[in-house]
N, C-alpha and C positions, 0 to 999 in steps of 0.2 A: 393928584393923577396919576397916568400910569400910562406904561406905551406897546403899543402895536408891537407885536413878535416879530411874526410869521402868520400865515394860513395854513389852516385842517383843506382837507380833501373837498369839502362843503360851504366853503368857501367863508367860516366862524373863522375870524383873531381870535387870536392868542396873546393874550396877556400877561404882563413879567410877570404878575403874581402867583404863575402856575397852574392856577384854574379855571378861569373867569371863561371862557369861550362869547363871543361877539361878532352879533350882526353887520353886516354895511357899515367896515372898518379896513385898515389899509396896513401892512408895512411901515410902522416907522411912525406911523404916526402918535399925538397921543393922547391921547382923553381924559374925559373927566365923565363918572357915571351918577347921576343927581338925587338923591336919594328914592323919588317914584323910578327910578332905572332907565330913567334915558339916556342918552349917550352924547356929549354933547364933541366938537371933534376943536380939543382947542391947535395944533398943526398935522394940518391935511396933508396929504402925502402927494408929491408932486403928477401924480399917478391918477385920482383924484378933478371926474366928474361929475356934471348934473346930470341925475340919472333922464332916461330919454322918455318914463314912463309916468304915469301919471297917480298909477296905481301900484309903482315902484313899495313903498314904505309898505303897505297892505298887502301887496298882492306876494301869497306866498310862489309863483311860477319861475320868478326870478331872484338870482342870488347877489349878482353882481355887476347892477349896471350902474353902480357909482366907481367902475374905475374904466379905466382907456384899455383902447381893443386892444395893443400892444403887452398892456398888462397884465390882461384874462389869458391872452394864449401865451406868453409863459406861465404864468400859474397852473397851465392844461397840461401843457409841455413837460416840468415838475413833476407833475401824477402821476405820467408815466416816465417821465428821468429813475422817478426815487421806484417803483415798483418794481424795475428792472435792475436794479442797481441791489434791493434786497435781495435775490436772486441769483448776483454777483453776475451779469448778462451786460455786456459793452456793445453800441452798437451803433451806427450815425443816423442824427432825427433830423427827418423834413423839416421844411415852418410850415408851420401849422395850419392848416385849411377851414377859414369859417364862414359858416354860413350868411348875410347879406342879415339883418332885420325885414320885420314882413316877409317871410319867405317859407314860415313853416304852415305843410299845407294838407297837417294832419293832424287833430289834436283831439282829445277826452276831456269836455267845457260841463262843468253841471251846472245844474237846473232847479230852480224851486217859481214856485210856485207866490206870489202876494198880492195884496189888497185889493195893488193898482193891476197885476197883471203877470210879470216872471221876470226873476230877475239872472240871470247870463256869466257866469263867466269863472270863476279858481277859487280852491278855496286858503285859507291865510295859512301861512306855515307851520307845519306844528299843532291847527287843529282844524275844526271842522264849522269852521266859521266859513260861508262863501260872500266872496270882492267881486261885483260887478266889476266888468272891467271891456266895459264900449269902446274905449284908444287903444286895447294891447298894444303892445312895438313887434313882437313875434311874429301872429297869425298875417296868413296872408289877405291883400285888400280884400279879392274875392270873397274870403271865409267870415271876415268883421262886418264886408255890409249884409250880411245874410245872418249876422244879429239879432235883426227885429223879425225876420219869420223863425228863428232859430227861438226867438222866446214866446211865436202865438202856439207853435209847434212844444215847448215845453206845458204851457196853459190846457193845451190840448192830452197833452198824457200824463202828466203828473197827476200824485194827491193835494189834496191841500198840506197832509201832511210829510210828507217824505220826500226826499232831492233823488232827480234824473241823472242823468249820465248822458250825453249825444256825442259821439265818435262821429266825429265830420271830416271828411276827406273830401277835397277840391278832385272834382276830374271835370274836362273840356264837357261833361253831357253837363252835366249840376252836378251837386250838391251827390255823399253817399251818405248818408245816414242810417249810426247803430243804433237806436234808444238803446239805453239799460235804465229799463222802469217796473215794479210790482205791478201796475194798472194793468188788466186781461184784456186781451181786447178779442172785443165783439163782435158780430160782425155789424153793430152799428156806428161800433168805431173805426172797425177797418173801412165803410163805407166811409167815415168824415176825412178820416189818413188817404184812403187813395184820390180825391178830390184835394184836400192841402193840398200835396202833392203837385195832381195834374196845375192849379193854378198856380204855384211856388214853384215851376219848372225841377226840382228833386227830383236827381237820380234814380235814384234806391234806396227805399225805407222802412227799415229793421224792424222785427219787433228781437225780446230775449228767445222768442221761441221761433219764427216765422217769420221770411220774406213781408211785406204792407203790398211794397209796389216797385215795381221796376218801370219808369215809367222809358229807359235809355239803359243802357252796361257801365254800366261807371269806371268804365277804360284805363289803364297809365299805361305809359311809354315803360315798356320797358327795353333799350337798346331801341330799335326801330319797331318794336313784335307791343304787338295790345291786349294788353294781359284786362279780362276782370277779376280782380285778388275778389274771393269769399269774404261776406261783411266782417269788418271789424279784424279784419286782416291786419299781419305786420305789413307795415309800408314805410320806407325809408323817411325817414321827417322833411327833408326839404329837397329838390329836384341838385342842389349848389350839393351837396351833402352825399345825397347818390354817385353823382358823376366826379367825385374826389373819392370814391371809395371803390368804383369800379376802373377809374382812369391808374388805378396802385393795381389794381386784378388784376385789370389786361395787361400795365408791366410785365406782372411776374409773371406773367402766362406766355407771353408773347410767342415761345417757343416750342409750346407742347404741343398737339394735334388729338391730343386726347386728354378733356380733364375731365377729373370728375371732384360734386359741389354738394360737400356735407352741409344739410343745415339749409339750403336752397332754397326757402322759403316757398314765392312764385315764382321765381329763375330772377330776379334783380341779379343775379349774375349768370348764372346758367344763358335765358338768349338769348346777350348780349355775347358774350363769349361763343358762341352760337354758329356767330358771323362768320371763323375761322375755324372753327374750333370741333370736333364736337365731343358730347360733354353726356354724362351720364348723373341726374341729380334727386340727388335724398332727401327728403324731407318729411320728418314727423308726423305731420298735418297731413289726411289724407285730400282733404279739398281745396288744400293751396297746392298740393302738385298736381290737384285737375285741372284745375288752374293754368297750370305751367304749360303742360302738358298741350291743354287745349289755345293758349296762346303761339306753343310750337307750329302745332298745324295749320296756322290760320296764318304764323310768317311766311314771308319771303327770301328766298337764296339764303337759307336756311341750313345749316349741316345737324346731324342727324340730335336731337336730343331724346334720350331714352330716361325714361325717375322711374322710384320706385318710391312709395310711405314706407316712413323704416319708421321705428327708434332709435337714436344712433347712442343712447345715454344706455339699452338694453342691448344690444344687437350691435355694435361697430361693426362695420367694415375689416373684414381683415382680413391681412399681407394681400391672402392666395385671389382674393376678391378686385385687391388693389392693384395687382402686381399687369393690369392692359394698361395704366395710364397714367402719364408722362406727369401730373402732375394732376395738385388738389387743391380745390377751394373748401375753405372749409371755415362760416362766422355762426357761430355757437353762440346760445342768450350768453346769461351773466354769469351763470353758474364752472361755463367753458367747456370742452373739452376729453375730462383722464383716458375716458374711453378709448372715444375716436383719436386722440394723440396718439393716447399705448400704441394700439395699430397703427396708425402713421411709421411712427418711430421707426418699427423693425419691421416697414414694409419696403418694398424698387425705387420705391417714389423719390426723390433726391430733388421739388421744387413746390411747396408749400405757398401758397399766400393764407393767410391767417387776419381777418378779421376781427374784429372786438370792440366790444364795448364797457367791457373792465379790465381796468387795467394790471390789478393783482390777475386775475384766472389767469390771463394772458401770460402774464410776465409767468408763473403756474407751469402750465403750460408748455413757451418759448425753453425754460428751462430742461426739462426731460426732452425734447426737440432738441438741443443742442448738444446732452449728456449722449442722443446716441451722433454724434458724427453735424445736426446744420450748423451752421451759419446764421445766426439774424444782420442779414446782410444792410438793413436799411428799415425803418418806424417812419411811413407816414401818417399824421396825429390828423383827424377834422373835426371840425368841431361842430355841428349842424344846429346842436340843442344851443344855442347863444346865450347866453351871460347865465346859465346854469355852472353848476360841477360838475353832470354829464358830462361825459368822453370820448372819442371813439377811436380807434386806430387799424393800419393792415400794418402789418409784420412781414419783411418777405426772407423763405424762408428760405439756404440751399444747401445741397450736400455734395459733396465727391465724390 
């Protein structure tokens, strides 16, 4: 027998031999590993629960369905706390905001043809083996109801040998589907897909090279503003998670009249914030900037929003460009934003709302800001990727 001493940031159990890492175990559990590698739980943790999804043991989409919600929230909070402690940063932590089951409105789903039709789902952890997930507990009921239609699309779009990927986003106008396939888009296939989209109420269907058909604009509401994101563009995974992140950002920037939104995407923060403040939105993807601008121009009772397409890794906004703003919102990708943080640190801006999906780079950038006189007042942890090791957060940085 062996004892599980703790979990890694990926949710793997650390055995007391100091070498072994095991999935689907919890701290304090006594376990036995049989000769065929099967893990038997001898003494279960009081935090252990029955997994709500029947695909949990074979699907690689979730890592923590065997633990109760309180344990998972504390574990994710601990990941953030350890990252900040490593940089010797102390702060206040707010309660974790966790998105409910069946709330993922956007997902990348793998599909392949079979002798009887098609298989649709996710890959087993660490493999290329596709697992059918007809009872997934993450995706919205709308996406799950679309699985039979998506399986038919796989039959049309996939070759007999290669898998395809479908990035599916639920919208009020129907499903927005980006098809990642090597199958060439011939005139005959285009006609077939156009008929298919019309018959199945698909809002937009896009191939790797070009749109196939747009029956209705696949709009999303960012605040009260309608925006049509580019095909496959980034969108917060759940409406709950988006609202939690936005609520924290709005609180941090509440006193600002002029805000710069860095890595703005399609306007997740910029457009709602423009209900009370002028915003300058900066994003590297020109198509996303165009979508943001169209959304603002079609909005109502919004203050001025200016925007520009700019690579903030290579060309961060400089202190003289930042001088006109009262507050900054920054939401970089996992790599963080060292170059932009460096210019913010020496700018006149004294209020920063930093959103992050990587505790390690968040802590690194936070340390740079603290050296420049900022204080991390509080952190809001948001878990919109339920049952996964993924964690997001918003930090409130102020400087006297």
